[in-house]
C-alpha positions in Angstrom: 123.5 -4.3 21.7 120.9 -2.6 18.7 120.5 -4.7 15.8 122.3 -1.8 14.0 125.4 -2.8 16.6 124.7 -6.1 16.2 124.8 -5.7 12.0 127.3 -3.3 11.8 129.6 -6.0 14.3 128.9 -8.7 11.3 129.5 -6.8 8.6 133.0 -6.1 9.9 134.0 -9.6 12.1 131.6 -12.1 10.5 134.0 -13.3 7.4 137.3 -13.2 9.9 135.2 -15.1 12.2 134.0 -18.0 10.1 137.3 -17.5 8.2 138.8 -18.4 11.6 136.5 -21.5 12.4 137.1 -22.3 8.5 140.9 -22.1 9.3 140.6 -24.6 12.5 137.9 -26.8 11.7 138.5 -27.3 7.6 134.5 -27.4 7.2 133.0 -24.9 5.1 129.3 -25.4 6.9 130.4 -26.2 10.1 132.2 -22.8 10.6 129.2 -21.1 9.1 126.6 -22.8 11.6 129.3 -21.8 14.7 129.7 -18.3 12.5 125.6 -17.9 13.0 125.5 -19.1 16.5 128.0 -17.2 18.0 126.0 -13.9 16.7 123.0 -15.5 18.3 124.6 -15.5 21.4 126.5 -12.2 21.9 122.7 -11.3 21.1 121.3 -13.0 23.5 124.2 -12.0 26.1 123.5 -8.1 25.0 120.3 -8.4 26.0 121.0 -9.3 29.5 123.6 -6.6 29.5 126.3 -4.6 28.4 128.7 -6.6 26.7 132.3 -5.3 26.9 134.6 -5.1 23.9 132.3 -6.8 21.6 134.9 -8.2 19.0 137.3 -10.2 21.5 133.9 -11.5 22.7 132.6 -12.7 19.6 135.3 -14.3 19.1 136.2 -16.3 22.3 132.0 -17.2 21.5 133.1 -18.9 18.0 136.2 -20.7 19.7 134.5 -22.2 23.0 131.6 -23.7 19.9 134.4 -24.8 18.0 135.4 -26.6 20.8 132.3 -28.1 22.3 131.8 -29.5 18.6 135.1 -30.9 18.6 134.2 -32.5 21.8 131.1 -33.6 21.2 131.8 -35.4 17.6 135.0 -37.3 20.2 132.3 -38.6 22.2 129.9 -39.8 19.7 132.5 -41.7 17.9 133.4 -43.1 20.9 130.1 -44.0 22.2 128.8 -45.3 18.9 132.2 -48.1 18.9 130.3 -51.3 18.0 130.1 -53.5 20.6 131.5 -56.7 19.0 134.6 -54.4 18.5 134.8 -54.2 22.7 134.5 -58.3 22.7 137.4 -59.2 20.6 139.7 -57.1 23.0 141.4 -59.6 25.2 140.8 -59.9 28.7 144.3 -58.4 30.5 144.3 -60.7 33.5 146.1 -64.4 33.5 143.7 -66.9 33.9 144.0 -69.1 36.8 146.0 -71.9 34.6 148.3 -69.2 33.8 148.4 -67.9 37.7 149.1 -71.3 38.9 151.8 -72.1 36.6 154.1 -68.4 37.6 153.3 -69.8 40.9 154.5 -73.0 40.7 157.5 -71.4 38.8 158.0 -68.8 41.4 158.1 -71.7 44.2 160.5 -73.6 42.4 162.8 -70.7 41.9 162.9 -69.9 45.6 163.6 -73.4 46.4 166.5 -73.0 43.9 167.9 -70.1 45.6 167.6 -71.7 48.9 169.9 -74.2 47.9 172.6 -72.0 47.1 175.4 -70.8 49.6 174.2 -68.2 51.4 176.7 -65.7 49.8 175.6 -66.5 46.8 171.7 -66.1 47.6 172.9 -63.1 48.9 174.3 -61.7 46.1 171.8 -63.2 43.9 169.1 -61.5 46.3 170.5 -58.1 46.1 171.3 -57.9 42.5 167.8 -59.4 40.8 165.4 -58.6 43.5 166.4 -55.2 45.1 168.1 -54.3 41.6 171.5 -53.7 42.6 173.9 -53.2 40.2 177.5 -55.9 40.3 179.1 -52.6 41.3 177.2 -51.9 44.0 176.8 -55.5 45.2 180.8 -55.3 45.2 180.8 -52.4 47.5 177.9 -53.2 49.4 179.4 -56.9 50.6 183.5 -55.3 50.4 184.2 -57.6 47.6 185.3 -58.0 43.8 182.5 -57.2 40.9 184.1 -60.6 39.0 183.2 -62.2 42.4 179.8 -60.7 42.3 179.9 -62.0 38.3 180.9 -65.4 39.2 178.4 -65.6 42.1 175.4 -64.6 40.1 176.4 -66.7 37.1 176.4 -70.0 39.7 173.2 -69.0 40.9 171.8 -68.7 37.6 173.2 -71.3 36.0 171.7 -73.3 39.5 168.6 -72.3 39.2 167.9 -72.7 35.1 169.3 -76.0 35.9 166.5 -77.1 38.5 164.0 -75.3 35.9 164.8 -77.3 33.6 164.6 -80.6 35.6 161.0 -80.0 36.5 
């Protein structure tokens, strides 16, 4: 591509490229800079060999440059976040005391469930641990929904009492 061809391309498409970049970036200076860079890269590519459909190639260069610029800005924003801000983020893993308390509570729940009659234990496990609905538990065991509800009510009351006692 000759210098004359490049000038003609600039005169024909320069404003369109700039307007595209301006619409997407809303920054006149950035749009101008990226327009200039787009034409420089097109000229550089044309030196290496012929470019098919120069206008389309030019617009693609401009869009890619804008995308690269936006990515770079996003990286800068996250990289420049002060360490003090990161230091205030709480550690999401529970500390040892909370883990120990949770284990003790789980042990008490298991002990309370073990004190229940076998059928109530079975219904409790199917509903609370395996996630079956009342209707599914009833179908699985061949009993009524109201029977499932009564067993679960008793089980939950018993577990709650045991947890309160301790």
